[in-house]
C-alpha positions as CSV (number, residue, x, y, z in Angstrom):
1,S,-10.8,15.3,5.8
2,K,-7.3,14.2,6.9
3,P,-5.5,17.5,7.4
4,L,-2.5,16.0,9.2
5,T,-1.6,13.7,6.3
6,N,1.3,14.8,4.2
7,K,-0.6,14.3,0.9
8,A,2.4,14.8,-1.3
9,I,4.1,11.6,0.0
10,Q,1.3,9.8,1.8
11,G,-1.7,10.4,-0.3
12,E,-2.3,7.5,-2.8
13,Y,-4.6,8.2,-5.8
14,P,-5.3,6.8,-9.2
15,P,-3.2,8.8,-11.6
16,G,-5.9,9.1,-14.2
17,S,-4.9,10.3,-17.7
18,T,-1.4,11.4,-16.5
19,Y,-0.6,7.6,-16.8
20,K,-1.2,7.8,-20.5
21,I,2.4,9.2,-20.7
22,I,3.6,5.8,-19.6
23,T,1.2,3.8,-21.8
24,A,2.4,5.9,-24.8
25,L,6.1,5.4,-24.1
26,A,5.7,1.7,-23.4
27,G,3.7,1.2,-26.6
28,L,6.2,3.0,-28.7
29,Q,9.2,1.3,-27.1
30,E,7.6,-2.2,-27.4
31,G,6.6,-1.6,-31.0
32,V,2.9,-2.2,-30.5
33,I,2.4,1.4,-31.9
34,T,4.5,3.7,-34.0
35,P,4.3,7.5,-34.2
36,N,2.2,7.2,-37.3
37,S,-0.1,4.3,-36.4
38,T,-3.7,5.2,-35.6
39,H,-6.8,4.0,-33.9
40,F,-10.3,5.2,-34.6
41,C,-12.3,6.5,-31.6
42,M,-16.1,6.5,-31.9
43,G,-16.6,7.4,-28.3
44,E,-16.4,3.9,-26.8
45,M,-14.8,0.6,-27.3
46,R,-16.6,-2.7,-27.1
47,F,-14.7,-5.4,-25.2
48,G,-16.4,-8.5,-24.0
49,R,-19.8,-7.7,-22.8
50,R,-19.0,-4.1,-21.8
51,N,-18.6,-0.8,-23.6
52,F,-15.5,1.1,-22.4
53,R,-16.3,4.8,-22.9
54,C,-14.0,7.6,-24.0
55,W,-14.5,10.9,-22.0
56,K,-15.6,12.4,-25.3
57,R,-19.0,10.9,-26.0
58,G,-19.0,11.7,-29.7
59,G,-15.5,10.3,-30.2
60,H,-12.2,11.8,-31.4
61,G,-12.1,10.1,-34.8
62,Q,-8.8,8.8,-36.2
63,M,-5.9,9.4,-33.7
64,N,-2.2,8.8,-33.7
65,V,-0.3,8.8,-30.4
66,K,0.6,12.5,-30.4
67,Q,-3.0,13.5,-31.1
68,A,-4.2,11.0,-28.5
69,I,-2.0,12.6,-25.8
70,T,-3.0,16.1,-26.8
71,Q,-6.8,15.3,-26.7
72,S,-6.5,12.6,-24.0
73,C,-8.3,10.0,-26.1
74,D,-9.2,7.0,-23.9
75,V,-10.0,4.6,-26.8
76,F,-6.5,5.0,-28.3
77,F,-4.9,4.0,-24.9
78,Y,-7.4,1.2,-24.4
79,Q,-6.1,-0.3,-27.6
80,T,-2.5,0.3,-26.8
81,G,-2.8,-1.1,-23.3
82,L,-4.5,-4.2,-24.5
83,K,-1.6,-4.9,-26.9
84,L,0.9,-4.4,-24.1
85,G,-0.7,-6.3,-21.3
86,V,-0.7,-5.4,-17.6
87,D,2.8,-6.8,-16.8
88,R,4.6,-4.9,-19.5
89,L,2.8,-1.7,-18.5
90,A,3.8,-2.4,-14.9
91,W,7.4,-2.9,-15.9
92,Y,7.6,0.6,-17.5
93,A,5.6,2.2,-14.7
94,K,8.1,0.9,-12.1
95,A,11.0,2.1,-14.3
96,F,9.5,5.6,-13.8
97,G,9.6,5.1,-10.0
98,L,5.9,4.4,-9.5
99,G,5.0,1.7,-7.0
100,A,7.8,2.4,-4.6
101,P,8.8,5.2,-2.1
102,T,10.9,7.9,-3.7
103,G,13.4,7.9,-0.8
104,I,12.9,11.6,-0.1
105,G,13.7,11.0,3.5
106,L,10.4,12.1,5.1
107,D,8.6,9.8,7.6
108,H,5.9,7.4,6.5
109,E,6.2,7.8,2.8
110,R,3.9,5.5,0.9
111,G,4.8,3.6,-2.2
112,G,1.5,3.5,-4.1
113,L,0.6,0.5,-6.1
114,I,1.4,-0.7,-9.6
115,P,-0.6,-4.0,-10.2
116,T,0.6,-7.1,-12.0
117,A,-1.2,-10.3,-12.8
118,D,0.8,-12.1,-10.1
119,W,-0.1,-9.4,-7.6
120,K,-3.8,-9.9,-8.2
121,K,-3.5,-13.7,-8.0
122,K,-1.8,-13.4,-4.6
123,R,-3.8,-10.6,-3.2
124,K,-7.3,-11.4,-4.6
125,G,-7.0,-15.1,-5.3
126,V,-8.3,-14.7,-8.8
127,S,-6.6,-14.3,-12.2
128,W,-6.2,-11.0,-14.0
129,Q,-8.9,-10.2,-16.6
130,S,-8.0,-8.5,-19.9
131,G,-10.7,-5.9,-19.4
132,E,-8.9,-4.7,-16.3
133,T,-5.9,-3.8,-18.5
134,L,-8.0,-1.3,-20.3
135,S,-8.7,0.6,-17.0
136,I,-5.0,0.3,-16.0
137,A,-3.9,1.8,-19.4
138,I,-5.7,5.1,-18.7
139,G,-4.6,5.3,-15.0
140,Q,-7.7,3.8,-13.4
141,G,-8.3,0.4,-11.8
142,F,-5.8,-0.7,-9.1
143,N,-3.2,2.0,-10.0
144,L,-2.2,4.2,-7.1
145,V,0.4,6.9,-7.0
146,T,1.6,9.8,-4.8
147,P,1.9,13.4,-6.1
148,L,5.6,13.3,-5.6
149,Q,6.0,10.2,-7.7
150,L,4.2,11.9,-10.6
151,A,6.6,14.9,-10.1
152,M,9.5,12.5,-10.6
153,M,7.8,11.0,-13.6
154,I,7.2,14.2,-15.5
155,S,10.6,15.5,-14.5
156,S,12.3,12.4,-16.1
157,V,10.3,13.0,-19.3
158,A,11.4,16.7,-19.3
159,N,15.1,16.0,-18.7
160,G,15.5,13.3,-21.4
161,G,15.0,10.2,-19.3
162,K,17.0,10.6,-16.0
163,L,15.3,9.6,-12.8
164,F,16.6,11.6,-9.8
165,K,15.9,11.0,-6.1
166,P,13.9,14.0,-4.8
167,T,15.9,16.3,-2.5
168,L,14.6,18.7,0.2
169,V,16.2,22.2,-0.1
170,L,16.1,25.2,2.3
171,P,16.8,28.8,1.3
172,D,20.3,30.2,1.7
173,D,20.9,32.3,4.8
174,D,20.1,35.5,2.8
175,G,16.7,34.0,1.9
176,S,17.4,34.0,-1.8
177,G,16.5,30.3,-2.3
178,N,19.8,29.7,-4.2
179,A,20.5,26.6,-2.2
180,G,18.7,24.5,-4.8
181,E,21.5,25.2,-7.2
182,H,24.0,23.5,-4.9
183,A,21.8,20.5,-3.9
184,S,23.4,17.1,-4.6
185,K,21.7,15.2,-7.5
186,V,21.4,11.5,-7.0
187,L,20.6,9.6,-10.2
188,V,18.5,6.5,-9.3
189,G,17.7,5.3,-12.8
190,R,17.2,6.0,-16.5
191,I,13.9,5.6,-18.3
192,P,14.2,2.6,-20.7
193,V,12.9,4.4,-23.8
194,S,14.7,5.9,-26.8
195,Q,15.1,9.7,-27.2
196,A,13.1,9.5,-30.4
197,H,10.1,8.1,-28.5
198,L,10.5,10.6,-25.7
199,D,10.5,13.4,-28.4
200,V,7.2,12.1,-29.8
201,V,5.5,12.1,-26.4
202,R,7.0,15.5,-25.6
203,E,5.5,16.9,-28.8
204,G,2.1,15.7,-27.6
205,L,2.6,17.2,-24.2
206,W,3.5,20.6,-25.8
207,E,0.3,20.4,-27.8
208,V,-1.8,19.7,-24.6
209,V,-1.2,23.3,-23.7
210,N,-0.3,25.0,-26.9
211,G,-2.4,23.1,-29.5
212,A,-5.8,24.2,-30.8
213,R,-7.4,21.0,-29.3
214,G,-5.2,20.5,-26.3
215,T,-7.0,19.7,-23.0
216,A,-5.1,22.4,-21.1
217,R,-5.0,25.1,-23.8
218,S,-6.8,27.5,-21.5
219,I,-3.6,28.0,-19.4
220,R,-1.4,29.1,-22.3
221,V,0.9,31.9,-21.3
222,E,2.4,34.5,-23.6
223,G,6.2,34.1,-23.5
224,I,6.4,30.8,-21.6
225,D,6.1,27.4,-23.3
226,I,4.5,25.0,-20.8
227,S,4.1,21.3,-21.6
228,G,1.9,19.0,-19.5
229,K,-0.8,16.4,-19.2
230,T,-4.2,16.6,-17.6
231,G,-5.7,13.8,-15.6
232,T,-9.1,13.1,-14.0
233,S,-9.3,10.1,-11.8
234,Q,-12.7,8.7,-10.9
235,V,-13.5,7.8,-7.3
236,F,-17.1,6.8,-8.1
237,T,-18.2,4.6,-11.0
238,R,-20.8,6.1,-13.3
239,R,-22.0,3.6,-15.8
240,S,-25.5,4.8,-16.3
241,E,-26.4,6.9,-19.4
242,N,-28.1,9.3,-17.0
243,A,-25.2,9.5,-14.6
244,H,-24.8,12.9,-12.9
245,K,-22.3,15.4,-14.2
246,E,-19.3,16.0,-12.0
247,E,-20.5,19.5,-11.1
248,D,-23.8,18.1,-9.8
249,M,-22.3,15.4,-7.6
250,A,-21.5,15.6,-3.9
251,D,-18.0,16.8,-3.3
252,H,-16.7,13.5,-2.0
253,L,-17.9,11.7,-5.1
254,R,-16.2,14.0,-7.6
255,S,-13.1,12.9,-9.5
256,H,-9.7,14.0,-8.4
257,A,-8.0,16.5,-10.7
258,W,-4.4,16.2,-11.9
259,F,-2.0,18.2,-13.9
260,V,1.7,17.4,-14.4
261,A,3.8,19.8,-16.3
262,Y,7.3,21.3,-17.0
263,A,8.6,24.5,-18.4
264,P,10.0,25.9,-20.5
265,S,9.3,23.2,-23.0
266,E,12.8,23.5,-24.4
267,N,15.5,23.2,-21.8
268,P,13.1,22.9,-18.9
269,I,14.1,24.0,-15.4
270,I,10.9,23.3,-13.4
271,A,8.6,20.3,-13.2
272,V,5.3,20.4,-11.3
273,S,2.7,17.9,-10.1
274,V,-0.7,19.2,-9.0
275,L,-3.5,17.3,-7.4
276,V,-6.8,18.8,-6.4
277,E,-8.8,16.3,-4.4
278,H,-12.3,16.0,-5.8
279,G,-11.5,18.9,-8.1
280,A,-13.6,17.2,-10.9
281,H,-11.4,18.1,-13.9
282,G,-7.6,18.4,-14.4
283,S,-8.0,21.0,-17.1
284,T,-10.1,23.4,-14.9
285,A,-9.0,22.7,-11.3
286,A,-5.3,21.5,-11.4
287,A,-3.9,23.1,-14.6
288,P,-4.4,26.7,-13.6
289,I,-2.6,26.1,-10.3
290,A,0.4,24.6,-12.1
291,Q,0.4,27.6,-14.4
292,Q,0.6,30.0,-11.4
293,V,3.4,28.0,-9.8
294,I,5.4,27.9,-13.0
295,T,4.9,31.5,-14.0
296,T,5.7,32.7,-10.4
297,Y,8.8,30.6,-10.2
298,L,10.1,31.7,-13.7
299,S,9.4,35.3,-13.1
300,G,11.3,35.1,-9.8
301,M,14.3,33.7,-11.6
302,T,14.1,36.5,-14.1
303,N,14.0,39.1,-11.4
304,Q,17.0,37.4,-9.7
305,V,19.0,37.5,-12.9
306,V,18.2,41.2,-13.4
307,Q,19.2,42.0,-9.8
308,E,22.5,40.1,-10.1
309,T,23.5,41.5,-13.5
310,P,25.9,44.4,-13.0
311,S,24.8,47.8,-14.3
312,Q,26.2,48.7,-17.7
313,G,26.0,52.5,-16.9
């Protein structure tokens, strides 16, 4: 309902399960989980006087971090986030560029919000509650990001941990679009996690699309390895057992749909962040769009190489 807003840099949304990438890397780097440690998901986690549900009502069973990324198990990340605490989670999120403008150079860019215990005390006048950390760990709660920030995040995971300032590029005079190859790259940071831990998370992201139980397996493409993470961020709380399904809710109450991805999985050359406002599910609304963007881009590059290769005749 705000068509003049540049949503890519001014729209601020909960990141949903795309944030589990950060929770996983923070947990691995801080040693609160290992690649082999597991949590059991029975479909919910009791904390205090409340049941924190997993999106899969029947539960996922025993999960390690790679499986939890692949199947987007909420309970695994509740447990991991609780061990980390809000402030350590925030430190890693900010290292990925979240919570601050990217510096792309467009007017009125927003910075989003990555909460800390101190922020809540100053802003709300009350102390942080441990139960709030569970919501933060799966990308809900006070978390707010822009689509461009998530593009930076997934790009840094794809390239091995380098955080680059986004750059606007125009096509060359001949319309070929080659100007992107000559754009200056400004390194603004490095992700403070080891390559071994990045490799574990990247394996999970590959399984999201290519694994038998991946949440985005429906967008698998023959000949192109895509890695990514689905996300569904609620805008309306549904605690009742008889809560309506997303499809039955009014459009403005449906969750936002996310998908962040890169391709090819080995030696990636494109990273994509897709948000569909009130799209309900990242797997069905956002992931197919990312698939089309990626396949179109890569097929265009292939055609360009063919056209530029001299004839051998």
